[in-house]
VOGU-3710 file (C-alpha; in Angstrom, 3 decimals, decimal comma):
1> mplrikillm> 54,568/131,976/16,600  55,732/132,952/20,127  54,555/130,766/22,977  52,865/133,669/24,724  50,735/134,278/21,649  49,880/130,580/21,470  48,809/130,552/25,143  46,664/133,670/24,647  45,147/132,163/21,526  44,504/128,915/23,386
11> lfvtliiyga> 42,739/130,783/26,208  40,764/132,859/23,716  39,743/129,751/21,797  38,801/128,121/25,105  36,581/131,098/25,880  34,996/130,941/22,449  34,359/127,219/22,881  32,913/127,847/26,344  30,602/130,568/25,018  29,563/128,437/22,061
21> mdyffhitfi> 28,887/125,427/24,285  26,916/127,559/26,753  24,891/129,072/23,926  24,409/125,658/22,354  23,330/124,208/25,716  20,800/126,987/26,236  19,436/126,733/22,706  19,419/122,939/22,551  18,298/122,035/26,048  17,099/124,944/28,204
31> nksfldqeii> 15,220/126,873/25,510  13,827/123,662/24,058  12,736/122,494/27,502  11,155/125,884/28,138  9,276/125,762/24,811  8,228/122,169/25,463  6,856/123,257/28,830  4,986/126,063/27,086  3,331/123,560/24,760  2,463/121,260/27,672
41> qaqehtdhal> 0,802/124,141/29,534  -0,990/125,216/26,353  -2,311/121,665/25,960  -3,512/121,747/29,542  -5,305/125,055/28,865  -6,853/123,538/25,762  -7,963/120,484/27,721  -9,485/122,891/30,264  -11,368/124,708/27,477  -12,625/121,343/26,189
51> ailyyekkgl> -13,744/120,470/29,701  -15,761/123,704/29,879  -17,360/122,894/26,515  -18,096/119,412/27,844  -19,683/121,003/30,936  -21,888/123,176/28,668  -22,878/120,099/26,680  -23,573/118,106/29,849  -25,812/120,836/31,273  -27,765/121,124/28,052
61> dllchdwaaw> -28,078/117,347/27,888  -29,523/117,148/31,433  -32,050/119,872/30,592  -33,118/118,083/27,424  -33,333/114,763/29,291  -35,627/116,248/31,972  -37,965/117,815/29,429  -38,111/114,663/27,317  -39,117/112,629/30,397  -42,198/114,815/31,188
71> ddsynfiqsk> -45,540/113,351/30,512  -46,542/116,790/29,237  -43,878/116,541/26,559  -45,211/113,078/25,670  -48,739/114,464/25,402  -47,453/117,409/23,322  -46,054/114,949/20,827  -49,297/113,009/20,886  -51,149/116,232/20,053  -48,894/116,760/17,070
81> gadidykksn> -47,698/120,032/18,602  -51,212/121,449/18,974  -51,263/121,653/22,807  -51,597/125,415/23,318  -51,320/125,260/27,102  -48,045/123,406/26,882  -46,675/126,038/24,527  -47,679/128,914/26,760  -46,337/127,419/29,933  -43,120/125,831/28,665
91> lgqktfeqnn> -42,105/127,230/25,281  -42,216/130,964/25,707  -39,366/133,400/25,189  -38,740/133,505/28,894  -37,947/129,803/28,825  -35,319/130,432/26,116  -33,765/133,273/28,049  -33,688/131,513/31,404  -32,125/128,351/29,988  -29,862/130,205/27,492
101> lsivyyldia> -31,392/128,224/24,631  -31,100/129,174/21,010  -33,470/126,625/19,396  -35,975/123,945/20,477  -37,374/121,291/18,131  -40,056/118,649/18,594  -39,960/115,867/16,018  -42,221/112,924/15,515  -40,891/109,418/15,159  -40,469/109,940/11,399
111> gnvlwrdsid> -38,333/113,046/11,899  -41,043/115,538/10,898  -40,958/118,855/12,710  -44,031/119,200/14,946  -42,945/122,426/16,537  -39,859/124,633/16,495  -38,800/128,018/17,752  -35,732/130,055/18,508  -34,806/133,237/20,243  -33,861/135,883/17,708
121> hqdlcddinw> -32,579/133,128/15,369  -35,483/132,357/13,148  -33,161/131,955/10,162  -31,298/129,332/12,140  -34,404/127,195/12,206  -34,761/127,499/8,480  -31,189/126,323/7,815  -31,362/123,056/9,747  -32,369/119,863/7,948  -32,757/117,214/10,599
131> nntslrqnpd> -32,807/114,452/8,077  -29,160/115,230/7,319  -28,052/114,896/10,914  -27,273/111,745/12,846  -28,677/112,771/16,221  -31,811/110,670/16,020  -30,532/107,913/13,730  -27,519/107,025/15,909  -28,565/105,895/19,383  -25,010/106,374/20,653
141> lssgflmtds> -24,846/109,997/19,474  -27,047/112,239/21,672  -25,139/115,529/21,264  -22,714/117,379/19,035  -21,873/120,576/17,273  -23,286/121,927/14,060  -21,694/124,862/12,268  -24,283/127,394/11,075  -24,141/130,829/9,517  -24,798/132,285/12,961
151> gplllvcrpi> -21,940/130,366/14,519  -21,230/126,986/16,140  -24,398/125,413/17,530  -24,296/122,869/20,381  -27,131/120,366/19,941  -28,505/117,604/22,171  -31,250/115,138/21,342  -33,417/112,958/23,619  -36,222/110,511/22,762  -39,673/111,376/24,156
161> tdsdeeavin> -41,554/108,558/25,940  -44,082/108,412/28,714  -43,017/107,925/32,294  -42,293/104,309/31,603  -38,640/104,243/30,511  -39,223/101,083/28,515  -42,103/102,585/26,581  -41,971/102,998/22,834  -40,336/106,213/21,566  -42,984/108,605/20,439
171> gylimgklit> -40,781/111,487/19,194  -37,622/113,501/19,795  -36,742/116,664/21,658  -33,767/118,646/20,326  -32,272/121,645/22,117  -29,497/123,866/20,808  -27,259/126,593/22,177  -25,080/128,901/20,074  -21,511/129,080/21,377  -21,155/132,751/20,521
181> ghtldginnh> -21,431/136,104/22,160  -22,204/135,944/25,863  -21,832/132,182/25,975  -18,396/132,230/24,291  -17,281/135,147/26,470  -18,259/133,203/29,545  -16,147/130,239/28,380  -13,159/132,465/27,552  -13,355/134,007/31,024  -12,606/130,585/32,487
191> vhgtiqllvq> -9,695/129,652/30,165  -6,248/131,064/29,434  -6,476/132,779/26,065  -9,422/132,682/23,684  -11,155/129,864/21,864  -13,045/129,680/18,586  -14,999/126,946/16,870  -14,334/126,822/13,117  -15,631/124,626/10,347  -13,076/122,751/8,223
201> kgdqplsqde> -13,760/123,570/4,552  -11,092/122,642/1,997  -7,781/124,057/3,221  -9,431/126,447/5,732  -8,517/126,918/8,485  -6,052/123,973/8,225  -4,280/122,554/5,168  -4,474/118,900/4,267  -0,928/118,321/5,577  -1,848/119,985/8,884
211> ikllqqnnnl> -4,992/117,849/9,138  -2,845/114,709/8,656  -0,428/115,973/11,311  -3,394/116,778/13,558  -4,693/113,227/13,209  -1,229/111,776/13,927  -0,924/113,862/17,117  -4,163/112,595/18,692  -6,237/115,375/17,046  -4,041/118,114/18,554
221> lvkpledill> -1,880/120,541/16,558  0,329/123,286/18,049  1,532/126,173/15,848  3,880/128,607/17,596  3,866/132,058/15,992  5,942/135,118/16,865  3,829/136,415/19,786  0,948/133,935/19,994  0,517/130,183/20,219  -2,233/128,523/18,185
231> iykqidsvng> -3,631/125,164/19,240  -6,047/123,263/17,052  -8,288/120,415/18,189  -10,801/118,497/16,086  -14,315/118,067/17,514  -16,905/115,637/16,239  -19,967/117,203/14,629  -23,523/115,977/14,951  -22,837/113,888/11,838  -20,069/111,977/13,617
241> tadivlkhti> -17,361/113,549/11,423  -14,392/115,581/12,635  -15,063/118,652/10,510  -15,214/121,213/13,346  -11,939/122,597/14,677  -11,394/124,208/18,058  -8,892/127,052/17,724  -7,258/128,073/20,996  -5,186/131,283/20,857  -2,738/131,912/23,731
251> trvgtlhgld> -0,448/134,923/24,046  3,277/134,189/24,447  4,261/137,229/26,491  5,411/135,143/29,432  7,214/132,694/27,209  9,035/135,378/25,266  9,968/137,112/28,501  11,283/133,819/29,861  13,341/133,218/26,688  14,808/136,704/27,004
261> minynalsni> 15,774/135,957/30,595  17,411/132,703/29,508  19,396/134,538/26,820  20,398/137,192/29,352  21,541/134,401/31,628  23,642/132,880/28,810  25,187/136,283/28,063  25,896/136,756/31,744  27,635/133,375/31,840  29,773/134,303/28,821
271> msgfiiigif> 30,722/137,662/30,355  31,608/135,917/33,588  33,744/133,532/31,572  35,547/136,489/29,954  36,291/137,964/33,351  37,531/134,648/34,742  39,677/134,006/31,660  41,104/137,541/31,911  42,127/136,958/35,521  43,603/133,614/34,506
281> ilfirsnvik> 45,537/135,282/31,663  47,096/137,767/34,097  48,100/134,907/36,365  49,544/132,873/33,489  51,430/135,891/32,160  53,075/136,574/35,487  53,890/133,012/36,500  54,360/131,170/33,189  54,773/133,391/30,138  57,436/135,712/31,555
291> piskltdhvn> 59,641/132,862/32,881  59,255/131,015/29,590  60,204/134,172/27,694  63,363/134,444/29,776  64,113/130,788/29,090  63,564/131,445/25,373  66,033/134,324/25,426  68,503/132,048/27,192  68,059/129,403/24,489  68,563/132,016/21,756
301> sintaddlst> 71,800/133,117/23,404  72,930/129,483/23,394  72,093/129,149/19,694  74,056/132,280/18,752  77,059/131,615/20,992  80,254/130,299/19,428  81,417/128,838/22,746  78,818/127,336/25,069  81,186/127,640/28,016  80,691/131,424/27,991
311> iplktpsnne> 76,937/131,088/28,600  75,989/131,679/32,272  74,262/128,627/33,723  72,557/130,275/36,688  68,991/129,328/37,523  66,610/132,323/37,875  64,237/130,541/40,249  63,744/127,291/42,088  60,350/126,455/40,656  59,620/123,989/37,900
321> igilwqgfnk> 60,700/126,393/35,138  64,011/127,002/36,938  64,628/123,265/37,138  63,755/123,017/33,458  66,254/125,823/32,748  69,083/124,010/34,512  68,267/120,646/32,944  68,064/122,264/29,531  71,563/123,722/29,938  73,000/120,311/30,733
331> mvqrvqrdrl> 71,130/118,694/27,892  72,373/121,301/25,403  75,964/120,652/26,471  75,565/116,909/25,924  73,842/117,489/22,590  76,653/119,819/21,530  79,285/117,193/22,312  77,307/114,521/20,491  76,738/116,826/17,545  80,440/117,527/17,162
341> rrvaaeealr> 81,169/113,809/17,188  78,377/113,142/14,688  79,493/115,935/12,356  83,020/114,541/12,350  81,733/111,031/11,648  79,407/112,262/8,893  82,193/114,234/7,283  84,434/111,175/7,311  81,590/109,071/5,879  80,885/111,611/3,118
351> gqqkriqail> 84,563/111,684/2,245  84,639/107,902/2,073  81,485/107,872/-0,064  82,966/110,455/-2,415  86,126/108,394/-2,818  84,111/105,244/-3,491  81,854/107,072/-5,943  84,870/108,594/-7,694  86,374/105,141/-8,090  83,080/103,783/-9,441
361> dtapdgiitv> 82,712/106,719/-11,838  86,112/105,952/-13,344  84,999/102,429/-14,209  84,234/102,063/-17,957  81,403/99,617/-17,234  78,058/100,562/-15,723  77,513/99,555/-12,078  73,935/99,634/-10,749  72,702/98,645/-7,280  69,044/97,557/-7,023
371> dqngmiesln> 66,870/96,098/-4,262  64,856/92,884/-4,486  61,907/94,785/-5,985  64,102/95,971/-8,850  64,278/99,620/-7,678  67,569/101,368/-8,466  69,342/102,607/-5,320  72,612/103,858/-6,839  74,590/103,844/-10,080  77,821/105,233/-11,473
381> taaarmfnyt> 78,265/107,809/-14,209  79,070/105,213/-16,876  75,724/103,437/-16,327  73,727/106,676/-16,620  75,679/107,831/-19,681  75,343/104,421/-21,322  71,522/104,739/-21,378  71,474/108,548/-21,999  70,105/109,320/-18,495  71,393/111,319/-15,565
391> aqslegesis> 72,226/109,442/-12,376  69,688/111,468/-10,371  66,841/110,705/-12,784  67,394/106,932/-12,514  67,652/106,663/-8,722  64,392/105,309/-7,327  63,216/104,029/-10,725  62,728/100,391/-11,706  65,603/98,732/-13,538  63,017/97,425/-16,005
401> ilaqdehaqq> 63,002/100,828/-17,770  66,550/100,051/-18,962  65,437/96,860/-20,751  63,321/96,220/-23,792  59,872/94,770/-23,186  60,920/91,173/-23,835  63,448/91,321/-20,967  61,954/93,849/-18,524  59,488/91,562/-16,734  61,963/88,686/-16,736
411> iiavlknypd> 64,529/90,734/-14,785  61,956/91,777/-12,126  60,761/88,164/-11,747  64,342/86,928/-11,290  65,014/89,515/-8,562  61,780/88,936/-6,648  62,159/85,148/-6,687  65,799/85,167/-5,555  67,451/82,924/-4,230  65,273/80,396/-6,098
421> tghykcfdsg> 66,551/81,994/-9,322  70,216/82,012/-8,169  71,066/79,589/-10,967  69,964/82,163/-13,563  72,807/82,645/-16,033  73,042/86,392/-15,289  74,263/85,391/-11,793  76,844/82,957/-13,211  78,660/83,927/-16,367  76,477/86,895/-17,298
431> cemagrtydg> 73,998/87,313/-20,099  73,215/89,518/-23,050  70,156/91,754/-22,879  68,351/94,130/-25,181  68,714/97,454/-23,373  66,545/100,520/-23,861  67,953/104,059/-23,863  66,204/107,233/-22,693  64,718/107,847/-26,140  63,600/104,209/-26,476
441> gflpvhmran> 66,498/103,153/-28,683  67,964/99,653/-28,740  71,253/99,086/-26,881  72,872/95,622/-26,738  74,506/95,105/-23,330  76,173/92,327/-21,362  74,975/92,064/-17,747  76,232/90,177/-14,734  74,660/90,278/-11,260  75,932/89,530/-7,767
451> svviggqtlf> 73,896/89,544/-4,567  74,937/90,966/-1,198  73,070/91,151/2,119  73,348/94,481/3,988  71,390/95,016/7,179  69,170/92,027/6,477  68,247/93,375/3,030  69,304/91,644/-0,165  70,843/93,976/-2,733  71,977/93,162/-6,260
461> vwiirdisdl> 74,973/94,709/-7,981  74,641/94,680/-11,766  77,766/95,204/-13,895  76,689/96,297/-17,371  78,858/96,636/-20,461  77,885/98,252/-23,759  78,628/95,683/-26,456  77,195/97,646/-29,376  80,697/98,462/-30,701  81,726/94,846/-30,245
471> klmhkkveqs> 78,670/93,617/-32,158  79,275/96,208/-34,864  82,885/95,096/-35,120  81,810/91,461/-35,392  79,345/92,419/-38,069  81,971/94,347/-40,002  84,434/91,469/-39,716  81,803/89,054/-40,983  80,894/91,414/-43,785  84,546/91,975/-44,685
481> erlaaigemg> 85,194/88,261/-44,769  82,122/87,736/-46,889  83,019/90,580/-49,260  86,616/89,350/-49,492  85,352/85,931/-50,449  83,049/87,523/-53,019  85,959/89,615/-54,363  88,249/86,622/-54,670  85,513/84,646/-56,362  84,784/87,598/-58,706
491> asiaheirnp> 88,461/87,928/-59,609  88,694/84,217/-60,360  85,528/84,320/-62,460  86,720/87,443/-64,293  90,009/85,829/-65,255  88,232/82,648/-66,378  85,638/84,304/-68,615  87,595/87,234/-70,082  89,462/85,165/-72,675  86,365/83,249/-73,885
501> lagisaaaqi> 84,517/86,561/-74,134  87,326/88,011/-76,240  87,138/84,973/-78,564  83,383/85,247/-78,901  83,645/88,970/-79,637  86,323/88,390/-82,329  84,262/85,621/-83,913  81,236/87,917/-84,018  83,291/90,650/-85,746  84,493/88,159/-88,409
511> likgikdnpr> 80,951/86,935/-89,006  79,745/90,534/-89,405  82,288/91,113/-92,152  81,373/87,833/-93,889  77,605/88,336/-94,101  77,242/91,922/-95,232  74,224/91,041/-97,358  72,142/89,763/-94,396  71,129/92,771/-92,188  69,120/90,666/-89,786
521> hievlkeint> 72,097/88,444/-88,932  74,290/91,521/-88,608  71,905/93,021/-85,999  72,010/89,771/-84,024  75,798/89,733/-84,047  75,933/93,386/-82,988  73,598/92,597/-80,117  75,983/89,775/-79,140  78,865/92,264/-79,064  76,776/94,676/-76,944
531> liariettvs> 76,020/91,961/-74,431  79,678/90,908/-74,423  80,630/94,536/-73,717  78,179/94,594/-70,805  79,662/91,377/-69,455  83,101/92,886/-69,901  82,023/95,917/-67,885  80,720/93,694/-65,111  83,937/91,697/-65,133  85,963/94,920/-64,950
541> qmldysrswn> 83,868/96,143/-62,020  84,348/92,810/-60,287  88,102/93,175/-60,727  87,921/96,763/-59,454  85,953/95,676/-56,396  88,318/92,814/-55,577  91,556/94,792/-55,928  93,276/96,555/-53,044  92,781/100,332/-53,266  95,703/102,631/-52,599
551> piktevypgq> 94,545/106,182/-53,385  97,003/108,490/-55,122  96,286/111,763/-53,348  96,859/115,224/-54,740  95,661/118,690/-53,834  92,141/118,905/-55,239  89,702/121,792/-55,439  86,476/119,838/-54,852  84,290/122,728/-56,032  86,064/122,843/-59,398
561> lvqqlfteak> 85,840/119,042/-59,698  82,091/119,100/-59,170  81,633/121,951/-61,669  83,556/119,923/-64,287  81,242/116,954/-63,664  78,186/119,243/-63,954  79,448/120,522/-67,327  80,092/116,997/-68,552  76,692/115,766/-67,360  74,796/118,510/-69,176
571> nkknfaqvqf> 75,891/116,967/-72,481  74,514/113,550/-71,534  71,036/112,454/-72,552  70,089/111,024/-69,148  70,786/114,444/-67,516  68,637/116,406/-69,964  65,923/117,382/-67,438  68,223/117,729/-64,420  69,242/121,019/-62,756  72,496/121,298/-60,806
581> elnceedivf> 73,193/123,296/-57,654  76,522/123,652/-55,805  77,153/125,078/-52,340  80,906/125,389/-51,719  83,481/127,951/-50,767  85,789/128,542/-53,736  89,071/128,262/-51,833  88,484/124,847/-50,243  91,389/122,503/-51,029  91,634/118,906/-49,852
591> sldkerirqv> 94,022/115,991/-50,467  92,174/113,277/-52,459  92,625/110,732/-55,249  91,011/112,954/-57,868  90,138/110,247/-60,392  88,641/107,896/-57,825  86,587/110,666/-56,178  85,512/111,727/-59,676  84,364/108,126/-60,271  82,374/108,149/-56,983
601> lwnlftnaae> 80,674/111,513/-57,672  79,818/110,554/-61,267  78,221/107,344/-60,006  76,186/109,308/-57,462  75,104/111,902/-60,074  74,062/109,116/-62,460  72,009/107,356/-59,768  70,388/110,691/-58,806  69,398/111,438/-62,415  67,917/107,945/-62,831
611> ampdggtirt> 65,890/108,500/-59,631  64,311/111,638/-61,221  62,914/110,517/-64,593  60,688/113,621/-64,704  63,512/115,984/-63,831  64,643/117,716/-60,664  67,649/119,269/-58,934  70,883/117,605/-57,890  72,366/119,608/-55,008  75,989/119,210/-53,884
621> dihlnerifm> 77,200/120,697/-50,578  80,871/120,818/-49,636  82,012/121,768/-46,115  85,324/121,804/-44,301  85,985/122,444/-40,587  88,643/121,591/-38,024  87,585/117,960/-37,717  86,018/116,754/-40,962  85,696/117,306/-44,716  82,225/116,476/-46,069
631> isvsdegygi> 80,583/116,198/-49,490  76,832/115,557/-49,728  74,845/114,808/-52,918  71,047/115,187/-52,736  68,304/114,517/-55,250  64,537/115,013/-55,365  63,728/111,507/-56,561  61,424/108,819/-55,300  63,660/107,841/-52,368  64,879/104,490/-51,064
641> skedidklft> 63,114/102,224/-48,560  64,827/101,366/-45,286  65,081/97,710/-46,271  66,923/98,629/-49,505  69,230/101,090/-47,684  70,532/98,230/-45,541  71,453/96,332/-48,745  72,803/99,195/-50,879  76,473/98,365/-50,348  76,023/94,610/-50,755
651> pffttklygt> 77,709/93,405/-53,977  75,342/92,506/-56,840  72,292/94,040/-55,079  70,485/96,328/-57,498  67,001/97,671/-58,151  67,807/98,588/-61,765  66,863/96,497/-64,774  70,421/96,367/-66,229  72,440/97,248/-63,098  75,350/95,118/-61,882
661> glglpicqri> 74,979/95,975/-58,185  78,696/96,852/-57,936  78,666/100,638/-58,417  77,952/101,683/-54,839  80,075/98,898/-53,252  83,024/100,111/-55,354  82,276/103,707/-54,285  82,289/102,582/-50,677  85,643/100,802/-51,147  87,098/104,004/-52,610
671> ieahngtmqv> 85,822/106,147/-49,718  87,036/103,623/-47,131  90,452/103,669/-48,849  90,481/107,398/-47,951  89,607/106,420/-44,308  86,225/108,001/-44,858  82,589/106,925/-44,430  79,602/106,893/-46,708  76,119/107,550/-45,239  72,689/107,370/-46,888
681> dsvlgegttf> 69,624/109,342/-45,735  66,420/108,905/-47,698  62,700/109,669/-47,396  60,301/107,913/-49,742  58,709/110,372/-52,113  61,064/113,241/-51,116  64,574/112,234/-52,167  67,917/110,755/-51,126  71,156/112,235/-49,760  74,582/110,537/-49,883
691> ilrfpiqgth> 77,059/112,006/-47,386  80,822/111,435/-47,807  82,912/112,208/-44,712  86,723/112,360/-44,658  88,512/112,817/-41,331  91,101/115,577/-40,853  94,600/114,326/-40,060  97,123/116,806/-38,685  96,479/120,532/-39,076  95,466/122,663/-41,986
701> dgcssqa> 96,326/126,200/-42,976  93,552/128,225/-44,430  91,458/125,915/-46,559  94,196/123,370/-47,280  94,273/120,038/-45,451  95,671/116,558/-45,649  93,489/113,441/-45,397
//
């Protein structure tokens, strides 16, 4: 984003923040203060209205006190309200009108009404039960309000005695004035707004929550509405309970007008801010943005120039931006010189690194550099290929992923505790470790570590060698030595027992001829000959296994050979339920020892048939390409377990009842004599496949080849 746009955005955002802060200030402080002042004034008006009501109550109380102190009033009580002269002179309608009275009651000491009257409110007299009020029972309560159907009634009560103030109370004088009509209008003329006296019944006029709030706020509740302000105040009734509410209604015209003026003032401030910011923008554009734009164009010309010496270095002005322009030119020249030096140094360093990496990649052993936490920093191609990774995928990973679980944690502990673990054999002569490839496979390796300190950091260089071929070679040598010993022993045993077996067999034949009349003995002797023949077969196989095989190779059509074996097998009892299938190109020709390969295939077919006692298919596939000739024999039998597969080619190992355990070892010797390999793949319950592979030596023309 161009700088000029950023400056304009910054100024615009500043204006927005200013307007928001001004509006927030007005709303949060000025408006709130104004509304608080409105409530304070409304409370003062309400207090003034209460003072007027108090003045009305005080005047009525003085009038009642004067009347109660007359001796005539005392005598009127003594006469039980029968003094006619007193009534005419003091209790006429004129008295009510002059004193603005609504009711007058005379009660005896027991609370019985001796006389009562009202002006145009006779029903008011009927509604009042003085026994339910507290005016005469509570000596501290001489006045109060009582809500009637005609409106709120202000009552005062005074005891009637003779002129002696300490005399015994003889009765009570009660005077009342309705706060309605002319009286209420007179009060409203002296207050701001209008007042009403309401009775609290249930949730009218206030809810229970508002009553609680009213009690918490010293019996004063303010409810601002849209254009009026309502103030509620609880007033004690004649029963001493706060069940009468003073409602004071005040118009908010002045307040609303004042709020409008405050909002207009805030808007005026914002508009003034816009004007000031606009003037400031013009000033910034002329004195800052334009010079910076010119400097930007100058910088762009420097970036696109091939030769910095062709860039004019004049300064457009002598102000701060001009000084910045000149200093920037000098700085760019220094940076350019430094950059050229750095590029040359980096290029030389990259070339050196490439040479070193190329040398490392030619090494047959894996070379891995790790830090003291075991994290791989670098490695050569041989190390990545050894574990079936790419070099990039291993960098930054822990070296423990290249070791089996039993060695992984041990390697990390050795590295973290170095140099205390410097005596560890991997740092001396090296050690063997169970490696783990990308797919989790086992890889035996030999590892040797050396430490080096670079820049204060200890690094470890691990040289790793794949010893799987070496271990396999050792295993084969051991197996060959063991098999050779077995072969020599078998040959010796065969030579030692062949002659005695021949003698036993001849003796059995003579005995058979001499005891023709004893069938049972003949059967026993025949069984002896059968067992001798089996021993002879085993001895012959032992001699075959122990001899040195030199195949006599001829051009063989393997497809025709297999078809001949299929035809021969179909006439055998043990192949009665077996089906045969061949997959082979007819013109394939390969150089093999035909009789020995025939022996191997017949052995495999026989084993396959025995593995399918309920019948099945024996499938033979023959393939030839530029590198290898392959024959595979598959059955659908019960399969071979992994443990038995590892022992299949061990002499004398067999799972058959009458097997010698030499058939497959002899087959393997024959295949190895052809420089080939024999592989077994089997799945329990699905079948077994034997794969014979013969390498191609030299070239072949068409389908002919030499092995």
